[in-house]
N, CA and C atoms as a LAMMPS dump frame, in Angstrom:
ITEM: TIMESTEP
0
ITEM: NUMBER OF ATOMS
306
ITEM: BOX BOUNDS ff ff ff
-5.0000000000000000e+02 5.0000000000000000e+02
-5.0000000000000000e+02 5.0000000000000000e+02
-5.0000000000000000e+02 5.0000000000000000e+02
ITEM: ATOMS id mol type element x y z
1 1 1 N 261.262 -201.978 -43.317
2 1 2 C 260.472 -200.867 -43.796
3 1 3 C 259.081 -201.372 -44.17
4 2 1 N 258.06 -200.654 -43.748
5 2 2 C 256.682 -201.027 -44.004
6 2 3 C 256.315 -200.74 -45.457
7 3 1 N 255.653 -201.7 -46.09
8 3 2 C 255.224 -201.539 -47.47
9 3 3 C 253.987 -200.653 -47.508
10 4 1 N 254.038 -199.594 -48.327
11 4 2 C 252.917 -198.671 -48.435
12 4 3 C 251.856 -199.224 -49.37
13 5 1 N 250.613 -198.874 -49.073
14 5 2 C 249.51 -199.298 -49.93
15 5 3 C 249.527 -198.487 -51.227
16 6 1 N 249.307 -199.173 -52.33
17 6 2 C 249.232 -198.521 -53.625
18 6 3 C 247.771 -198.137 -53.863
19 7 1 N 247.525 -196.834 -54.032
20 7 2 C 246.157 -196.373 -54.257
21 7 3 C 246.084 -195.576 -55.551
22 8 1 N 244.904 -195.568 -56.151
23 8 2 C 244.724 -194.836 -57.403
24 8 3 C 244.965 -193.342 -57.249
25 9 1 N 244.572 -192.766 -56.124
26 9 2 C 244.791 -191.324 -55.959
27 9 3 C 246.283 -190.992 -55.958
28 10 1 N 247.099 -191.822 -55.319
29 10 2 C 248.555 -191.601 -55.325
30 10 3 C 249.117 -191.787 -56.734
31 11 1 N 248.628 -192.81 -57.422
32 11 2 C 249.107 -193.089 -58.78
33 11 3 C 248.774 -191.928 -59.708
34 12 1 N 247.501 -191.51 -59.727
35 12 2 C 247.099 -190.441 -60.633
36 12 3 C 247.796 -189.122 -60.306
37 13 1 N 247.964 -188.842 -59.028
38 13 2 C 248.658 -187.613 -58.639
39 13 3 C 250.105 -187.638 -59.139
40 14 1 N 250.76 -188.769 -58.993
41 14 2 C 252.159 -188.841 -59.415
42 14 3 C 252.306 -188.846 -60.934
43 15 1 N 251.323 -189.379 -61.643
44 15 2 C 251.4 -189.424 -63.106
45 15 3 C 250.938 -188.131 -63.759
46 16 1 N 250.56 -187.146 -62.957
47 16 2 C 250.116 -185.869 -63.492
48 16 3 C 251.238 -184.991 -64.011
49 17 1 N 252.446 -185.461 -63.933
50 17 2 C 253.598 -184.687 -64.384
51 17 3 C 254.211 -185.362 -65.612
52 18 1 N 254.497 -184.624 -66.676
53 18 2 C 255.048 -185.244 -67.885
54 18 3 C 256.43 -185.88 -67.693
55 19 1 N 257.23 -185.361 -66.777
56 19 2 C 258.538 -185.976 -66.512
57 19 3 C 258.329 -187.378 -65.945
58 20 1 N 257.417 -187.506 -65.012
59 20 2 C 257.147 -188.808 -64.392
60 20 3 C 256.533 -189.777 -65.388
61 21 1 N 255.633 -189.274 -66.221
62 21 2 C 255.063 -190.125 -67.269
63 21 3 C 256.173 -190.62 -68.188
64 22 1 N 257.114 -189.74 -68.479
65 22 2 C 258.241 -190.121 -69.334
66 22 3 C 259.086 -191.217 -68.711
67 23 1 N 259.297 -191.143 -67.409
68 23 2 C 260.069 -192.182 -66.704
69 23 3 C 259.363 -193.53 -66.845
70 24 1 N 258.062 -193.542 -66.601
71 24 2 C 257.291 -194.785 -66.688
72 24 3 C 257.316 -195.328 -68.11
73 25 1 N 257.099 -194.463 -69.086
74 25 2 C 257.108 -194.91 -70.479
75 25 3 C 258.464 -195.479 -70.873
76 26 1 N 259.536 -194.851 -70.421
77 26 2 C 260.867 -195.375 -70.742
78 26 3 C 261.083 -196.754 -70.126
79 27 1 N 260.615 -196.946 -68.898
80 27 2 C 260.738 -198.263 -68.262
81 27 3 C 259.94 -199.317 -69.032
82 28 1 N 258.742 -198.959 -69.471
83 28 2 C 257.9 -199.892 -70.223
84 28 3 C 258.575 -200.261 -71.545
85 29 1 N 259.025 -199.263 -72.278
86 29 2 C 259.662 -199.489 -73.581
87 29 3 C 260.938 -200.298 -73.423
88 30 1 N 261.726 -199.994 -72.41
89 30 2 C 262.969 -200.719 -72.154
90 30 3 C 262.686 -202.194 -71.856
91 31 1 N 261.695 -202.419 -71.009
92 31 2 C 261.34 -203.793 -70.64
93 31 3 C 260.852 -204.575 -71.86
94 32 1 N 260.035 -203.95 -72.683
95 32 2 C 259.509 -204.624 -73.866
96 32 3 C 260.586 -204.828 -74.922
97 33 1 N 261.49 -203.868 -75.033
98 33 2 C 262.508 -203.921 -76.07
99 33 3 C 263.62 -204.919 -75.818
100 34 1 N 264.106 -204.975 -74.59
101 34 2 C 265.253 -205.849 -74.326
102 34 3 C 264.954 -206.941 -73.307
103 35 1 N 263.77 -206.902 -72.73
104 35 2 C 263.402 -207.94 -71.768
105 35 3 C 263.938 -207.716 -70.368
106 36 1 N 264.82 -206.733 -70.212
107 36 2 C 265.358 -206.425 -68.89
108 36 3 C 264.377 -205.497 -68.185
109 37 1 N 264.087 -205.763 -66.941
110 37 2 C 263.092 -204.991 -66.216
111 37 3 C 263.68 -203.791 -65.477
112 38 1 N 264.997 -203.703 -65.379
113 38 2 C 265.626 -202.647 -64.588
114 38 3 C 266.471 -201.728 -65.453
115 39 1 N 266.396 -200.436 -65.152
116 39 2 C 267.246 -199.433 -65.799
117 39 3 C 268.034 -198.703 -64.718
118 40 1 N 269.278 -198.404 -65.005
119 40 2 C 270.036 -197.575 -64.073
120 40 3 C 269.542 -196.138 -64.198
121 41 1 N 269.648 -195.399 -63.114
122 41 2 C 269.185 -194.003 -63.132
123 41 3 C 269.87 -193.202 -64.23
124 42 1 N 271.126 -193.487 -64.493
125 42 2 C 271.885 -192.75 -65.496
126 42 3 C 271.515 -193.072 -66.929
127 43 1 N 270.723 -194.095 -67.155
128 43 2 C 270.382 -194.478 -68.528
129 43 3 C 269.077 -193.858 -69.028
130 44 1 N 268.412 -193.062 -68.195
131 44 2 C 267.17 -192.411 -68.612
132 44 3 C 267.475 -191.176 -69.443
133 45 1 N 266.567 -190.872 -70.359
134 45 2 C 266.652 -189.664 -71.155
135 45 3 C 265.707 -188.648 -70.514
136 46 1 N 266.252 -187.572 -69.96
137 46 2 C 265.414 -186.558 -69.327
138 46 3 C 265.995 -185.179 -69.571
139 47 1 N 265.112 -184.183 -69.501
140 47 2 C 265.506 -182.817 -69.859
141 47 3 C 265.536 -181.878 -68.658
142 48 1 N 265.728 -182.44 -67.478
143 48 2 C 265.833 -181.647 -66.254
144 48 3 C 267.163 -181.968 -65.587
145 49 1 N 267.536 -181.185 -64.582
146 49 2 C 268.794 -181.488 -63.908
147 49 3 C 268.643 -182.75 -63.045
148 50 1 N 269.752 -183.274 -62.601
149 50 2 C 269.765 -184.545 -61.869
150 50 3 C 268.939 -184.484 -60.577
151 51 1 N 269.016 -183.389 -59.861
152 51 2 C 268.262 -183.251 -58.605
153 51 3 C 266.755 -183.275 -58.869
154 52 1 N 266.332 -182.604 -59.92
155 52 2 C 264.91 -182.593 -60.266
156 52 3 C 264.455 -183.976 -60.703
157 53 1 N 265.271 -184.646 -61.495
158 53 2 C 264.946 -186.014 -61.915
159 53 3 C 264.814 -186.92 -60.688
160 54 1 N 265.733 -186.803 -59.755
161 54 2 C 265.685 -187.605 -58.528
162 54 3 C 264.411 -187.338 -57.734
163 55 1 N 263.985 -186.09 -57.698
164 55 2 C 262.742 -185.725 -57.017
165 55 3 C 261.551 -186.45 -57.66
166 56 1 N 261.499 -186.453 -58.976
167 56 2 C 260.402 -187.116 -59.686
168 56 3 C 260.424 -188.628 -59.452
169 57 1 N 261.608 -189.209 -59.454
170 57 2 C 261.741 -190.646 -59.181
171 57 3 C 261.239 -190.953 -57.774
172 58 1 N 261.592 -190.112 -56.821
173 58 2 C 261.15 -190.312 -55.435
174 58 3 C 259.625 -190.301 -55.343
175 59 1 N 258.989 -189.376 -56.055
176 59 2 C 257.52 -189.308 -56.044
177 59 3 C 256.899 -190.576 -56.635
178 60 1 N 257.499 -191.129 -57.674
179 60 2 C 256.99 -192.366 -58.276
180 60 3 C 257.17 -193.555 -57.333
181 61 1 N 258.273 -193.564 -56.607
182 61 2 C 258.512 -194.626 -55.623
183 61 3 C 257.503 -194.5 -54.481
184 62 1 N 257.298 -193.289 -53.994
185 62 2 C 256.342 -193.065 -52.903
186 62 3 C 254.924 -193.474 -53.301
187 63 1 N 254.585 -193.292 -54.576
188 63 2 C 253.252 -193.67 -55.058
189 63 3 C 253.136 -195.176 -55.27
190 64 1 N 254.272 -195.873 -55.258
191 64 2 C 254.255 -197.32 -55.433
192 64 3 C 254.27 -197.774 -56.878
193 65 1 N 254.521 -196.867 -57.814
194 65 2 C 254.514 -197.216 -59.229
195 65 3 C 255.82 -197.879 -59.64
196 66 1 N 256.922 -197.364 -59.104
197 66 2 C 258.219 -197.974 -59.398
198 66 3 C 258.916 -198.346 -58.094
199 67 1 N 259.918 -199.196 -58.243
200 67 2 C 260.753 -199.614 -57.116
201 67 3 C 262.201 -199.343 -57.485
202 68 1 N 263.051 -199.321 -56.483
203 68 2 C 264.481 -199.156 -56.744
204 68 3 C 265.27 -200.227 -56.016
205 69 1 N 266.408 -200.529 -56.611
206 69 2 C 267.333 -201.495 -56.024
207 69 3 C 268.719 -200.897 -56.157
208 70 1 N 269.488 -200.955 -55.078
209 70 2 C 270.846 -200.415 -55.096
210 70 3 C 271.847 -201.562 -55.126
211 71 1 N 272.818 -201.416 -56.008
212 71 2 C 273.907 -202.384 -56.115
213 71 3 C 275.204 -201.583 -56.199
214 72 1 N 275.944 -201.582 -55.111
215 72 2 C 277.147 -200.751 -55.055
216 72 3 C 276.751 -199.289 -55.09
217 73 1 N 277.271 -198.559 -56.079
218 73 2 C 276.931 -197.141 -56.203
219 73 3 C 275.823 -196.905 -57.229
220 74 1 N 275.365 -197.954 -57.876
221 74 2 C 274.321 -197.819 -58.896
222 74 3 C 272.943 -198.071 -58.312
223 75 1 N 271.984 -197.265 -58.793
224 75 2 C 270.58 -197.471 -58.443
225 75 3 C 269.853 -197.951 -59.689
226 76 1 N 269.057 -198.981 -59.51
227 76 2 C 268.266 -199.538 -60.591
228 76 3 C 266.796 -199.27 -60.308
229 77 1 N 266.072 -198.85 -61.335
230 77 2 C 264.642 -198.586 -61.217
231 77 3 C 263.889 -199.61 -62.049
232 78 1 N 262.711 -200.002 -61.547
233 78 2 C 261.869 -200.942 -62.284
234 78 3 C 260.416 -200.732 -61.886
235 79 1 N 259.517 -201.126 -62.78
236 79 2 C 258.084 -201.02 -62.496
237 79 3 C 257.727 -201.954 -61.361
238 80 1 N 256.89 -201.477 -60.466
239 80 2 C 256.432 -202.308 -59.357
240 80 3 C 255.561 -203.43 -59.929
241 81 1 N 255.945 -204.694 -59.742
242 81 2 C 255.161 -205.795 -60.306
243 81 3 C 253.739 -205.881 -59.754
244 82 1 N 253.507 -205.324 -58.576
245 82 2 C 252.164 -205.351 -57.983
246 82 3 C 251.18 -204.453 -58.735
247 83 1 N 251.688 -203.453 -59.462
248 83 2 C 250.814 -202.529 -60.197
249 83 3 C 249.981 -203.285 -61.237
250 84 1 N 250.643 -204.153 -62.007
251 84 2 C 249.932 -204.888 -63.058
252 84 3 C 248.858 -205.801 -62.469
253 85 1 N 249.124 -206.331 -61.295
254 85 2 C 248.154 -207.219 -60.647
255 85 3 C 246.979 -206.43 -60.072
256 86 1 N 247.292 -205.333 -59.389
257 86 2 C 246.251 -204.573 -58.701
258 86 3 C 245.416 -203.72 -59.658
259 87 1 N 246.067 -203.176 -60.682
260 87 2 C 245.377 -202.299 -61.632
261 87 3 C 245.66 -202.756 -63.065
262 88 1 N 245.023 -203.846 -63.483
263 88 2 C 245.251 -204.351 -64.848
264 88 3 C 244.903 -203.272 -65.885
265 89 1 N 245.75 -203.129 -66.85
266 89 2 C 245.512 -202.158 -67.914
267 89 3 C 246.147 -200.804 -67.676
268 90 1 N 246.564 -200.512 -66.467
269 90 2 C 247.142 -199.197 -66.176
270 90 3 C 248.439 -198.973 -66.95
271 91 1 N 249.333 -199.934 -66.929
272 91 2 C 250.625 -199.789 -67.605
273 91 3 C 250.412 -199.642 -69.111
274 92 1 N 249.5 -200.416 -69.669
275 92 2 C 249.195 -200.326 -71.11
276 92 3 C 248.619 -198.949 -71.453
277 93 1 N 247.793 -198.408 -70.58
278 93 2 C 247.218 -197.083 -70.786
279 93 3 C 248.306 -196.01 -70.781
280 94 1 N 249.214 -196.106 -69.821
281 94 2 C 250.331 -195.155 -69.759
282 94 3 C 251.189 -195.28 -71.007
283 95 1 N 251.466 -196.501 -71.402
284 95 2 C 252.306 -196.747 -72.592
285 95 3 C 251.691 -196.095 -73.836
286 96 1 N 250.385 -196.174 -73.977
287 96 2 C 249.707 -195.671 -75.177
288 96 3 C 249.344 -194.194 -75.092
289 97 1 N 249.64 -193.57 -73.962
290 97 2 C 249.306 -192.152 -73.823
291 97 3 C 250.303 -191.283 -74.588
292 98 1 N 249.876 -190.107 -74.91
293 98 2 C 250.743 -189.149 -75.628
294 98 3 C 251.326 -188.16 -74.641
295 99 1 N 252.582 -187.859 -74.83
296 99 2 C 253.244 -186.816 -74.06
297 99 3 C 253.551 -185.66 -74.993
298 100 1 N 253.702 -184.456 -74.47
299 100 2 C 254.007 -183.305 -75.333
300 100 3 C 255.247 -183.507 -76.202
301 101 1 N 256.2 -184.309 -75.729
302 101 2 C 257.44 -184.497 -76.497
303 101 3 C 257.405 -185.745 -77.37
304 102 1 N 256.284 -186.48 -77.396
305 102 2 C 256.182 -187.696 -78.226
306 102 3 C 256.158 -187.363 -79.695
């Protein structure tokens, strides 16, 4: 599979949704809190149905912000390590942003 280019327009478009921002913030907090970089899809706290959550995750993957890894029947999500290199400060900015439910 060809690796897609990560661009700011894709990133900003995908982060324009509070559900997606929440996914990113949860990944950041989880990584900082326990040192583990991956979360299973079922361990996220979200207020939409599973299909809608999956749609939002797909958009974040397409934008190159997060990656997924499958192990058996479990899917693991993690922040794309290239994001921090290509756009320094972006993850910190997202982490410090306010969401309506914060």
